[in-house]
py3Dmol code that shows the C-alpha trace and the ligand (Angstrom):
import py3Dmol

protein = """\
ATOM      1  CA  MET A   1       0.003  -0.002  -0.001  1.00  0.00           C
ATOM      2  CA  THR A   2       1.316   3.459  -1.034  1.00  0.00           C
ATOM      3  CA  GLY A   3       1.024   5.168   2.352  1.00  0.00           C
ATOM      4  CA  GLY A   4       2.542   2.348   4.357  1.00  0.00           C
ATOM      5  CA  SER A   5       1.051   2.622   7.822  1.00  0.00           C
ATOM      6  CA  PHE A   6      -0.583   5.958   7.001  1.00  0.00           C
ATOM      7  CA  SER A   7      -3.884   6.377   5.235  1.00  0.00           C
ATOM      8  CA  ARG A   8      -5.055   9.934   5.977  1.00  0.00           C
ATOM      9  CA  VAL A   9      -2.484  12.700   5.966  1.00  0.00           C
ATOM     10  CA  GLY A  10      -2.915  16.391   6.823  1.00  0.00           C
ATOM     11  CA  VAL A  11      -0.920  19.186   5.284  1.00  0.00           C
ATOM     12  CA  VAL A  12      -0.908  22.562   7.093  1.00  0.00           C
ATOM     13  CA  GLY A  13       0.017  25.427   4.819  1.00  0.00           C
ATOM     14  CA  LEU A  14      -0.692  25.192   1.080  1.00  0.00           C
ATOM     15  CA  GLY A  15       1.953  27.554  -0.318  1.00  0.00           C
ATOM     16  CA  THR A  16       4.357  26.314  -2.961  1.00  0.00           C
ATOM     17  CA  MET A  17       5.792  23.521  -0.820  1.00  0.00           C
ATOM     18  CA  GLY A  18       2.620  22.530   1.032  1.00  0.00           C
ATOM     19  CA  ALA A  19       0.527  22.367  -2.150  1.00  0.00           C
ATOM     20  CA  GLY A  20       3.306  20.347  -3.841  1.00  0.00           C
ATOM     21  CA  ILE A  21       3.407  17.902  -0.878  1.00  0.00           C
ATOM     22  CA  ALA A  22      -0.381  17.606  -0.910  1.00  0.00           C
ATOM     23  CA  GLU A  23      -0.212  16.774  -4.613  1.00  0.00           C
ATOM     24  CA  VAL A  24       2.442  14.104  -4.073  1.00  0.00           C
ATOM     25  CA  LEU A  25       0.301  12.452  -1.342  1.00  0.00           C
ATOM     26  CA  ALA A  26      -2.908  12.584  -3.363  1.00  0.00           C
ATOM     27  CA  ARG A  27      -1.145  11.199  -6.411  1.00  0.00           C
ATOM     28  CA  GLY A  28      -0.067   8.325  -4.147  1.00  0.00           C
ATOM     29  CA  GLY A  29      -3.743   7.557  -3.438  1.00  0.00           C
ATOM     30  CA  LEU A  30      -3.834   8.939   0.111  1.00  0.00           C
ATOM     31  CA  ALA A  31      -6.689  10.887   1.590  1.00  0.00           C
ATOM     32  CA  VAL A  32      -5.373  14.341   2.243  1.00  0.00           C
ATOM     33  CA  VAL A  33      -6.672  17.178   4.474  1.00  0.00           C
ATOM     34  CA  GLY A  34      -5.223  20.553   3.323  1.00  0.00           C
ATOM     35  CA  ILE A  35      -5.358  23.342   5.880  1.00  0.00           C
ATOM     36  CA  GLU A  36      -4.905  27.077   5.358  1.00  0.00           C
ATOM     37  CA  VAL A  37      -5.510  30.104   7.580  1.00  0.00           C
ATOM     38  CA  ASP A  38      -8.351  31.689   5.584  1.00  0.00           C
ATOM     39  CA  ALA A  39     -10.554  31.188   2.548  1.00  0.00           C
ATOM     40  CA  GLY A  40      -8.291  33.301   0.290  1.00  0.00           C
ATOM     41  CA  ALA A  41      -5.181  31.271   1.134  1.00  0.00           C
ATOM     42  CA  LEU A  42      -7.161  28.091   0.730  1.00  0.00           C
ATOM     43  CA  GLU A  43      -8.171  29.107  -2.781  1.00  0.00           C
ATOM     44  CA  ARG A  44      -4.557  29.963  -3.660  1.00  0.00           C
ATOM     45  CA  GLY A  45      -3.563  26.554  -2.403  1.00  0.00           C
ATOM     46  CA  ARG A  46      -6.167  24.886  -4.520  1.00  0.00           C
ATOM     47  CA  GLY A  47      -4.939  26.957  -7.452  1.00  0.00           C
ATOM     48  CA  HIS A  48      -1.363  25.659  -6.996  1.00  0.00           C
ATOM     49  CA  LEU A  49      -2.659  22.088  -7.138  1.00  0.00           C
ATOM     50  CA  GLU A  50      -4.877  22.783 -10.167  1.00  0.00           C
ATOM     51  CA  GLY A  51      -2.071  24.549 -11.960  1.00  0.00           C
ATOM     52  CA  SER A  52       0.512  21.800 -11.365  1.00  0.00           C
ATOM     53  CA  THR A  53      -1.829  18.928 -12.269  1.00  0.00           C
ATOM     54  CA  GLY A  54      -3.211  20.951 -15.233  1.00  0.00           C
ATOM     55  CA  ARG A  55       0.295  21.272 -16.616  1.00  0.00           C
ATOM     56  CA  ALA A  56       0.706  17.513 -16.343  1.00  0.00           C
ATOM     57  CA  VAL A  57      -2.576  17.008 -18.322  1.00  0.00           C
ATOM     58  CA  LYS A  58      -1.316  19.409 -21.019  1.00  0.00           C
ATOM     59  CA  ARG A  59       1.877  17.429 -21.358  1.00  0.00           C
ATOM     60  CA  GLY A  60      -0.039  14.171 -21.676  1.00  0.00           C
ATOM     61  CA  ARG A  61       1.295  12.866 -18.345  1.00  0.00           C
ATOM     62  CA  LEU A  62      -2.115  12.686 -16.666  1.00  0.00           C
ATOM     63  CA  THR A  63      -5.683  12.251 -17.903  1.00  0.00           C
ATOM     64  CA  GLU A  64      -8.403  14.737 -16.934  1.00  0.00           C
ATOM     65  CA  GLU A  65     -10.104  11.925 -14.958  1.00  0.00           C
ATOM     66  CA  ALA A  66      -6.955  11.134 -13.029  1.00  0.00           C
ATOM     67  CA  ARG A  67      -6.460  14.809 -12.324  1.00  0.00           C
ATOM     68  CA  ALA A  68     -10.037  15.122 -10.998  1.00  0.00           C
ATOM     69  CA  GLU A  69      -9.451  12.064  -8.798  1.00  0.00           C
ATOM     70  CA  ILE A  70      -6.218  13.525  -7.373  1.00  0.00           C
ATOM     71  CA  ILE A  71      -7.831  16.822  -6.521  1.00  0.00           C
ATOM     72  CA  GLY A  72     -10.904  15.022  -5.216  1.00  0.00           C
ATOM     73  CA  ARG A  73      -8.736  13.254  -2.636  1.00  0.00           C
ATOM     74  CA  VAL A  74      -7.876  16.563  -1.023  1.00  0.00           C
ATOM     75  CA  ARG A  75     -10.333  17.976   1.489  1.00  0.00           C
ATOM     76  CA  PHE A  76      -9.605  21.712   1.738  1.00  0.00           C
ATOM     77  CA  SER A  77     -10.356  23.305   5.076  1.00  0.00           C
ATOM     78  CA  THR A  78      -9.585  26.223   7.344  1.00  0.00           C
ATOM     79  CA  ASP A  79     -10.519  24.193  10.498  1.00  0.00           C
ATOM     80  CA  PHE A  80      -7.711  22.401  12.323  1.00  0.00           C
ATOM     81  CA  ALA A  81     -10.352  20.138  13.894  1.00  0.00           C
ATOM     82  CA  ASP A  82     -10.544  18.422  10.479  1.00  0.00           C
ATOM     83  CA  LEU A  83      -7.088  16.983  11.191  1.00  0.00           C
ATOM     84  CA  GLY A  84      -8.537  14.948  14.082  1.00  0.00           C
ATOM     85  CA  ASP A  85      -8.702  11.706  12.073  1.00  0.00           C
ATOM     86  CA  CYS A  86      -5.244  11.997  10.367  1.00  0.00           C
ATOM     87  CA  ASP A  87      -2.510   9.597  11.287  1.00  0.00           C
ATOM     88  CA  LEU A  88       0.215  11.927   9.973  1.00  0.00           C
ATOM     89  CA  VAL A  89       0.242  15.724   9.661  1.00  0.00           C
ATOM     90  CA  ILE A  90       2.908  17.547   7.693  1.00  0.00           C
ATOM     91  CA  GLU A  91       3.388  21.241   8.548  1.00  0.00           C
ATOM     92  CA  ALA A  92       4.577  23.506   5.716  1.00  0.00           C
ATOM     93  CA  VAL A  93       3.878  27.037   6.986  1.00  0.00           C
ATOM     94  CA  PRO A  94       6.361  29.928   6.601  1.00  0.00           C
ATOM     95  CA  GLU A  95       9.796  29.527   8.261  1.00  0.00           C
ATOM     96  CA  ARG A  96       9.162  31.301  11.534  1.00  0.00           C
ATOM     97  CA  LEU A  97       9.758  29.470  14.793  1.00  0.00           C
ATOM     98  CA  ASP A  98       6.974  31.312  16.642  1.00  0.00           C
ATOM     99  CA  LEU A  99       4.496  30.443  13.922  1.00  0.00           C
ATOM    100  CA  LYS A 100       5.578  26.745  13.721  1.00  0.00           C
ATOM    101  CA  ARG A 101       5.370  26.493  17.521  1.00  0.00           C
ATOM    102  CA  LYS A 102       1.860  27.853  17.475  1.00  0.00           C
ATOM    103  CA  VAL A 103       0.873  25.341  14.759  1.00  0.00           C
ATOM    104  CA  PHE A 104       2.459  22.444  16.624  1.00  0.00           C
ATOM    105  CA  ALA A 105       0.719  23.388  19.887  1.00  0.00           C
ATOM    106  CA  GLU A 106      -2.578  23.338  18.014  1.00  0.00           C
ATOM    107  CA  LEU A 107      -1.750  20.062  16.241  1.00  0.00           C
ATOM    108  CA  ASP A 108      -0.855  18.512  19.619  1.00  0.00           C
ATOM    109  CA  ARG A 109      -4.288  19.533  20.847  1.00  0.00           C
ATOM    110  CA  VAL A 110      -6.430  18.351  17.907  1.00  0.00           C
ATOM    111  CA  CYS A 111      -4.567  15.307  16.573  1.00  0.00           C
ATOM    112  CA  ARG A 112      -4.926  11.707  17.846  1.00  0.00           C
ATOM    113  CA  ASP A 113      -2.375  10.743  20.476  1.00  0.00           C
ATOM    114  CA  ASP A 114      -0.774   8.183  18.133  1.00  0.00           C
ATOM    115  CA  ALA A 115      -0.546  10.610  15.145  1.00  0.00           C
ATOM    116  CA  VAL A 116       2.955  11.503  13.875  1.00  0.00           C
ATOM    117  CA  LEU A 117       3.591  15.200  13.471  1.00  0.00           C
ATOM    118  CA  ALA A 118       6.121  16.273  10.813  1.00  0.00           C
ATOM    119  CA  THR A 119       7.687  19.591   9.895  1.00  0.00           C
ATOM    120  CA  ASN A 120       8.884  20.456   6.414  1.00  0.00           C
ATOM    121  CA  THR A 121      11.259  23.065   7.800  1.00  0.00           C
ATOM    122  CA  SER A 122      14.403  23.775   5.821  1.00  0.00           C
ATOM    123  CA  SER A 123      16.189  25.900   8.400  1.00  0.00           C
ATOM    124  CA  LEU A 124      14.694  25.577  11.851  1.00  0.00           C
ATOM    125  CA  SER A 125      15.550  23.018  14.515  1.00  0.00           C
ATOM    126  CA  VAL A 126      13.216  20.036  14.460  1.00  0.00           C
ATOM    127  CA  THR A 127      14.222  19.390  18.071  1.00  0.00           C
ATOM    128  CA  GLN A 128      13.069  22.826  19.196  1.00  0.00           C
ATOM    129  CA  ILE A 129       9.748  22.350  17.403  1.00  0.00           C
ATOM    130  CA  ALA A 130       9.288  18.857  18.887  1.00  0.00           C
ATOM    131  CA  ALA A 131      10.045  20.073  22.392  1.00  0.00           C
ATOM    132  CA  THR A 132       7.051  22.370  22.280  1.00  0.00           C
ATOM    133  CA  THR A 133       4.643  19.434  21.995  1.00  0.00           C
ATOM    134  CA  GLY A 134       3.555  16.862  24.531  1.00  0.00           C
ATOM    135  CA  ARG A 135       4.558  14.095  22.131  1.00  0.00           C
ATOM    136  CA  PRO A 136       8.182  14.767  21.036  1.00  0.00           C
ATOM    137  CA  ALA A 137       8.735  11.021  20.380  1.00  0.00           C
ATOM    138  CA  LYS A 138       6.232  11.340  17.504  1.00  0.00           C
ATOM    139  CA  VAL A 139       7.751  14.493  15.895  1.00  0.00           C
ATOM    140  CA  VAL A 140       9.977  14.182  12.802  1.00  0.00           C
ATOM    141  CA  GLY A 141      11.286  16.384  10.074  1.00  0.00           C
ATOM    142  CA  VAL A 142      10.174  15.553   6.533  1.00  0.00           C
ATOM    143  CA  HIS A 143      12.045  17.827   4.109  1.00  0.00           C
ATOM    144  CA  PHE A 144      10.785  17.890   0.505  1.00  0.00           C
ATOM    145  CA  PHE A 145      12.624  19.679  -2.250  1.00  0.00           C
ATOM    146  CA  ASN A 146      11.250  22.337  -4.657  1.00  0.00           C
ATOM    147  CA  PRO A 147       9.367  21.521  -6.840  1.00  0.00           C
ATOM    148  CA  ALA A 148       8.014  18.758  -4.580  1.00  0.00           C
ATOM    149  CA  PRO A 149       6.118  16.874  -7.330  1.00  0.00           C
ATOM    150  CA  VAL A 150       9.355  16.541  -9.345  1.00  0.00           C
ATOM    151  CA  MET A 151      12.309  16.211  -6.952  1.00  0.00           C
ATOM    152  CA  ARG A 152      12.939  12.657  -5.736  1.00  0.00           C
ATOM    153  CA  LEU A 153      14.712  13.302  -2.433  1.00  0.00           C
ATOM    154  CA  VAL A 154      12.932  13.565   0.879  1.00  0.00           C
ATOM    155  CA  GLU A 155      15.110  13.998   4.010  1.00  0.00           C
ATOM    156  CA  VAL A 156      13.522  12.280   7.067  1.00  0.00           C
ATOM    157  CA  ILE A 157      14.888  13.789  10.233  1.00  0.00           C
ATOM    158  CA  GLY A 158      14.794  12.175  13.648  1.00  0.00           C
ATOM    159  CA  THR A 159      15.768  14.077  16.785  1.00  0.00           C
ATOM    160  CA  VAL A 160      17.216  12.726  20.000  1.00  0.00           C
ATOM    161  CA  LEU A 161      13.636  12.673  21.257  1.00  0.00           C
ATOM    162  CA  THR A 162      12.056  10.852  18.284  1.00  0.00           C
ATOM    163  CA  GLU A 163      11.138   7.159  18.568  1.00  0.00           C
ATOM    164  CA  PRO A 164      12.840   5.168  15.797  1.00  0.00           C
ATOM    165  CA  GLY A 165       9.532   3.682  14.697  1.00  0.00           C
ATOM    166  CA  ALA A 166       8.214   7.117  13.676  1.00  0.00           C
ATOM    167  CA  VAL A 167      11.195   7.754  11.393  1.00  0.00           C
ATOM    168  CA  GLU A 168      10.899   4.303   9.823  1.00  0.00           C
ATOM    169  CA  ARG A 169       7.190   4.733   9.176  1.00  0.00           C
ATOM    170  CA  VAL A 170       7.698   8.104   7.454  1.00  0.00           C
ATOM    171  CA  ALA A 171      10.625   6.776   5.423  1.00  0.00           C
ATOM    172  CA  ASP A 172       8.420   3.860   4.310  1.00  0.00           C
ATOM    173  CA  LEU A 173       5.677   6.320   3.287  1.00  0.00           C
ATOM    174  CA  VAL A 174       8.235   8.324   1.275  1.00  0.00           C
ATOM    175  CA  LYS A 175       9.325   5.104  -0.567  1.00  0.00           C
ATOM    176  CA  GLY A 176       5.711   4.205  -1.224  1.00  0.00           C
ATOM    177  CA  LEU A 177       5.198   7.587  -2.852  1.00  0.00           C
ATOM    178  CA  GLY A 178       8.001   6.805  -5.304  1.00  0.00           C
ATOM    179  CA  LYS A 179      10.459   9.161  -3.639  1.00  0.00           C
ATOM    180  CA  THR A 180      13.891   8.469  -2.188  1.00  0.00           C
ATOM    181  CA  PRO A 181      14.290   9.013   1.587  1.00  0.00           C
ATOM    182  CA  VAL A 182      17.514   9.635   3.460  1.00  0.00           C
ATOM    183  CA  THR A 183      17.280   9.436   7.229  1.00  0.00           C
ATOM    184  CA  ILE A 184      19.438  11.820   9.175  1.00  0.00           C
ATOM    185  CA  GLY A 185      19.901  13.638  12.474  1.00  0.00           C
ATOM    186  CA  ASP A 186      18.823  17.205  13.293  1.00  0.00           C
ATOM    187  CA  ARG A 187      21.695  19.431  12.158  1.00  0.00           C
ATOM    188  CA  ALA A 188      21.258  22.796  10.428  1.00  0.00           C
ATOM    189  CA  GLY A 189      20.877  22.361   6.673  1.00  0.00           C
ATOM    190  CA  PHE A 190      20.482  18.572   7.166  1.00  0.00           C
ATOM    191  CA  VAL A 191      22.492  17.080   4.256  1.00  0.00           C
ATOM    192  CA  ALA A 192      21.457  18.525   0.933  1.00  0.00           C
ATOM    193  CA  ASN A 193      21.082  22.176   1.943  1.00  0.00           C
ATOM    194  CA  ARG A 194      24.289  22.059   3.974  1.00  0.00           C
ATOM    195  CA  LEU A 195      26.166  21.129   0.803  1.00  0.00           C
ATOM    196  CA  LEU A 196      24.066  23.047  -1.720  1.00  0.00           C
ATOM    197  CA  PHE A 197      24.030  26.445   0.006  1.00  0.00           C
ATOM    198  CA  GLY A 198      27.796  26.736   0.398  1.00  0.00           C
ATOM    199  CA  TYR A 199      27.836  26.678  -3.401  1.00  0.00           C
ATOM    200  CA  LEU A 200      24.855  29.043  -3.874  1.00  0.00           C
ATOM    201  CA  ASN A 201      26.345  31.543  -1.418  1.00  0.00           C
ATOM    202  CA  GLN A 202      29.686  31.345  -3.185  1.00  0.00           C
ATOM    203  CA  ALA A 203      27.924  32.241  -6.451  1.00  0.00           C
ATOM    204  CA  ALA A 204      26.344  35.280  -4.735  1.00  0.00           C
ATOM    205  CA  ASN A 205      29.751  36.316  -3.422  1.00  0.00           C
ATOM    206  CA  MET A 206      31.254  36.029  -6.912  1.00  0.00           C
ATOM    207  CA  LEU A 207      28.546  38.364  -8.214  1.00  0.00           C
ATOM    208  CA  GLU A 208      29.033  40.706  -5.210  1.00  0.00           C
ATOM    209  CA  SER A 209      32.783  40.978  -5.849  1.00  0.00           C
ATOM    210  CA  GLY A 210      32.423  41.579  -9.584  1.00  0.00           C
ATOM    211  CA  HIS A 211      34.181  38.272 -10.336  1.00  0.00           C
ATOM    212  CA  ALA A 212      31.555  37.426 -13.050  1.00  0.00           C
ATOM    213  CA  THR A 213      28.062  38.463 -14.058  1.00  0.00           C
ATOM    214  CA  ARG A 214      24.876  36.753 -12.995  1.00  0.00           C
ATOM    215  CA  ASP A 215      24.240  35.433 -16.490  1.00  0.00           C
ATOM    216  CA  ASP A 216      27.773  34.171 -16.987  1.00  0.00           C
ATOM    217  CA  ILE A 217      27.758  32.374 -13.670  1.00  0.00           C
ATOM    218  CA  ASP A 218      24.391  30.771 -14.437  1.00  0.00           C
ATOM    219  CA  THR A 219      25.589  29.786 -17.921  1.00  0.00           C
ATOM    220  CA  ALA A 220      28.813  28.352 -16.560  1.00  0.00           C
ATOM    221  CA  MET A 221      26.952  26.027 -14.209  1.00  0.00           C
ATOM    222  CA  THR A 222      24.298  24.884 -16.722  1.00  0.00           C
ATOM    223  CA  ALA A 223      26.475  24.570 -19.853  1.00  0.00           C
ATOM    224  CA  GLY A 224      29.622  23.607 -18.034  1.00  0.00           C
ATOM    225  CA  ALA A 225      28.595  21.594 -15.007  1.00  0.00           C
ATOM    226  CA  GLY A 226      25.428  20.172 -16.500  1.00  0.00           C
ATOM    227  CA  LEU A 227      23.155  21.416 -13.701  1.00  0.00           C
ATOM    228  CA  PRO A 228      19.465  21.932 -14.730  1.00  0.00           C
ATOM    229  CA  MET A 229      19.537  25.542 -13.375  1.00  0.00           C
ATOM    230  CA  GLY A 230      22.290  28.016 -12.618  1.00  0.00           C
ATOM    231  CA  PRO A 231      22.652  29.226  -9.010  1.00  0.00           C
ATOM    232  CA  PHE A 232      20.757  32.526  -9.441  1.00  0.00           C
ATOM    233  CA  THR A 233      17.853  30.877 -11.285  1.00  0.00           C
ATOM    234  CA  LEU A 234      17.717  28.273  -8.553  1.00  0.00           C
ATOM    235  CA  MET A 235      17.855  30.744  -5.638  1.00  0.00           C
ATOM    236  CA  ASP A 236      14.992  32.666  -7.295  1.00  0.00           C
ATOM    237  CA  LEU A 237      13.042  29.411  -7.504  1.00  0.00           C
ATOM    238  CA  ILE A 238      13.721  28.511  -3.884  1.00  0.00           C
ATOM    239  CA  GLY A 239      12.925  32.003  -2.609  1.00  0.00           C
ATOM    240  CA  LEU A 240      15.586  34.387  -1.373  1.00  0.00           C
ATOM    241  CA  ASP A 241      14.104  34.614   2.093  1.00  0.00           C
ATOM    242  CA  THR A 242      14.308  30.838   2.399  1.00  0.00           C
ATOM    243  CA  CYS A 243      17.886  30.902   1.087  1.00  0.00           C
ATOM    244  CA  LEU A 244      18.849  33.493   3.724  1.00  0.00           C
ATOM    245  CA  GLY A 245      17.102  31.461   6.421  1.00  0.00           C
ATOM    246  CA  VAL A 246      19.087  28.364   5.548  1.00  0.00           C
ATOM    247  CA  LEU A 247      22.408  30.257   5.370  1.00  0.00           C
ATOM    248  CA  ASP A 248      21.760  32.002   8.717  1.00  0.00           C
ATOM    249  CA  ALA A 249      20.918  28.638  10.404  1.00  0.00           C
ATOM    250  CA  VAL A 250      23.990  26.836   9.057  1.00  0.00           C
ATOM    251  CA  TYR A 251      26.245  29.835   9.825  1.00  0.00           C
ATOM    252  CA  ASP A 252      24.858  30.026  13.388  1.00  0.00           C
ATOM    253  CA  GLU A 253      25.592  26.380  14.001  1.00  0.00           C
ATOM    254  CA  THR A 254      28.964  26.105  12.258  1.00  0.00           C
ATOM    255  CA  ARG A 255      30.481  29.652  12.080  1.00  0.00           C
ATOM    256  CA  ASP A 256      31.766  28.465   8.704  1.00  0.00           C
ATOM    257  CA  GLN A 257      32.406  31.589   6.591  1.00  0.00           C
ATOM    258  CA  ARG A 258      31.210  29.814   3.417  1.00  0.00           C
ATOM    259  CA  HIS A 259      27.759  30.144   4.939  1.00  0.00           C
ATOM    260  CA  ALA A 260      27.982  33.757   6.089  1.00  0.00           C
ATOM    261  CA  PRO A 261      25.142  35.180   3.919  1.00  0.00           C
ATOM    262  CA  SER A 262      26.398  37.216   0.948  1.00  0.00           C
ATOM    263  CA  PRO A 263      25.486  40.888   1.281  1.00  0.00           C
ATOM    264  CA  VAL A 264      23.771  40.917  -2.121  1.00  0.00           C
ATOM    265  CA  LEU A 265      21.376  38.224  -0.918  1.00  0.00           C
ATOM    266  CA  SER A 266      20.584  40.022   2.348  1.00  0.00           C
ATOM    267  CA  GLU A 267      20.016  43.268   0.455  1.00  0.00           C
ATOM    268  CA  LEU A 268      17.501  41.723  -1.956  1.00  0.00           C
ATOM    269  CA  VAL A 269      15.582  40.126   0.996  1.00  0.00           C
ATOM    270  CA  ARG A 270      15.561  43.469   2.863  1.00  0.00           C
ATOM    271  CA  ALA A 271      14.093  45.036  -0.318  1.00  0.00           C
ATOM    272  CA  GLY A 272      11.347  42.412  -0.503  1.00  0.00           C
ATOM    273  CA  LEU A 273      12.695  40.996  -3.756  1.00  0.00           C
ATOM    274  CA  LEU A 274      12.318  37.323  -2.952  1.00  0.00           C
ATOM    275  CA  GLY A 275      12.521  35.647  -6.346  1.00  0.00           C
ATOM    276  CA  ARG A 276       9.827  34.196  -8.571  1.00  0.00           C
ATOM    277  CA  LYS A 277       7.143  34.340  -5.926  1.00  0.00           C
ATOM    278  CA  THR A 278       7.351  38.168  -5.710  1.00  0.00           C
ATOM    279  CA  GLY A 279       8.050  38.708  -9.434  1.00  0.00           C
ATOM    280  CA  ARG A 280      11.681  39.811  -8.880  1.00  0.00           C
ATOM    281  CA  GLY A 281      14.879  38.481  -7.261  1.00  0.00           C
ATOM    282  CA  PHE A 282      18.205  38.116  -9.044  1.00  0.00           C
ATOM    283  CA  TYR A 283      16.006  38.133 -12.227  1.00  0.00           C
ATOM    284  CA  SER A 284      12.823  39.993 -13.029  1.00  0.00           C
ATOM    285  CA  TYR A 285       9.754  38.012 -14.004  1.00  0.00           C
ATOM    286  CA  GLY A 286       6.999  39.325 -16.186  1.00  0.00           C
ATOM    287  CA  LYS A 287       4.482  37.746 -13.946  1.00  0.00           C
ATOM    288  CA  LYS A 288       4.917  35.769 -10.772  1.00  0.00           C
ATOM    289  CA  ASP A 289       6.237  32.146 -11.216  1.00  0.00           C
ATOM    290  CA  ALA A 290       7.282  32.842 -14.804  1.00  0.00           C
ATOM    291  CA  GLU A 291      10.558  32.234 -16.651  1.00  0.00           C
ATOM    292  CA  PRO A 292      13.298  34.775 -16.041  1.00  0.00           C
ATOM    293  CA  GLU A 293      13.286  37.866 -18.294  1.00  0.00           C
ATOM    294  CA  ALA A 294      16.606  39.161 -17.021  1.00  0.00           C
TER     295      ALA A 294
END
"""
ligand_1 = """\
54
3HC
N 5.355 21.601 -10.138
C 5.088 20.439 -10.724
N 5.767 19.920 -11.778
C 6.753 20.695 -12.249
C 7.079 21.944 -11.738
C 6.310 22.371 -10.616
N 6.573 23.593 -10.027
N 8.100 22.485 -12.440
C 8.427 21.571 -13.394
N 7.607 20.518 -13.280
C 7.635 19.299 -14.104
C 7.185 19.553 -15.513
O 5.831 19.439 -15.644
C 7.933 18.511 -16.253
O 7.271 17.252 -16.112
P 7.233 16.166 -17.311
O 8.621 15.852 -17.636
O 6.425 15.034 -16.692
O 6.486 16.795 -18.432
C 9.297 18.387 -15.523
O 9.065 18.860 -14.214
C 10.379 19.187 -16.227
O 9.922 20.521 -16.290
P 10.216 21.562 -17.444
O 10.420 20.769 -18.756
O 9.172 22.628 -17.464
O 11.453 22.315 -17.075
P 12.918 21.815 -16.777
O 13.305 20.580 -17.586
O 13.736 23.051 -16.844
O 12.862 21.289 -15.245
C 13.061 21.644 -12.925
C 12.445 22.167 -14.215
C 12.563 20.266 -12.589
C 12.658 22.647 -11.827
C 14.641 21.634 -13.142
O 15.071 22.864 -13.671
C 15.384 21.313 -11.880
O 15.549 20.210 -11.489
N 15.939 22.363 -11.235
C 16.712 22.268 -9.997
C 15.701 22.230 -8.858
C 16.428 22.000 -7.537
O 17.664 21.909 -7.401
N 15.609 21.972 -6.437
C 16.113 21.821 -5.140
C 16.204 23.176 -4.473
S 16.765 23.115 -2.795
C 15.337 22.868 -1.938
O 14.243 22.853 -2.436
C 15.483 22.723 -0.407
C 14.842 23.854 0.322
O 14.877 23.578 1.679
C 15.418 25.187 0.069
"""
view = py3Dmol.view(width=600, height=400)
view.addModel(protein, "pdb")
view.setStyle({"model": 0}, {"cartoon": {"style": "trace"}})
view.addModel(ligand_1, "xyz")
view.setStyle({"model": 1}, {"stick": {}})
view.zoomTo()
view.show()
């Protein structure tokens, strides 16, 4: 069975990552409860899911019927109480510890005692989030990559407080969804971001120092190193606020200068230029979530 020991999964927060995760779960045949704060955010979340599955239909990867079934498996709600019958809930709200703590306190209150609670954080401590609940043994990190429906890796993070069974169950779910899990401990950046962001920050520092242009750096890494996206296109896709959050967290933990955020990145974030999602980051986009226009 696709979901392993899980059959009904909640997703809290239906932004880019949450909606992508909800899509992956629904494609895997699971019943999904998608939660957002208000009706407007819920509609935007539904829009992400419709857009992503609509693109798959256009490309001939999905039939209209299959698309309708996938979306039909998601129950959209603004009421946390609807998570009461879930056996796993994945939180994907913005990367603020105060907000995540609030969400986990609420999840702890409404979810069954045996439910596993997971955070999709990319930069916060899973341990700190777990410690705010009355069930830290059942709290794990489950870190999807952007875009979630496409990227195969999911990092499954256990803390010193997590019971091993919870990590195993989530890793089995990930496998059942056709993704590849790696199971790791709670260290800033986990594995992939710890390695990836040293490189992304180095690219930003090369731009900052006038070593090379944005376009030449991106071209060098796509045409020369065979990567699907150059570092600036990728940072714009990830979101520059998220990039800064990951760098700050890794730098705080390691004091490794490679992760001291590049000034150009901090400046763009201060200006509210966060990448594709705001229409401008290192590149400008004609409309949000479009291809770079330079
Ligand atoms: N949602 C759903 N599907 C998407 C998608 C999206 N947002 N974007 C692309 N796709 C699908 C397309 O539909 C297409 O599917 P198909 O082959 O079945 O038709 C496939 O992905 C390829 O897409 P395109 O042909 O449009 O474009 P590309 O070939 O340029 O691929 C890409 C796009 C998959 C995003 C590719 O450029 C890529 O792999 N980029 C690197 C992404 C990456 O490194 N992500 C990790 C970032 S780090 C992270 O997320 C961690 C966090 O904590 C910061």
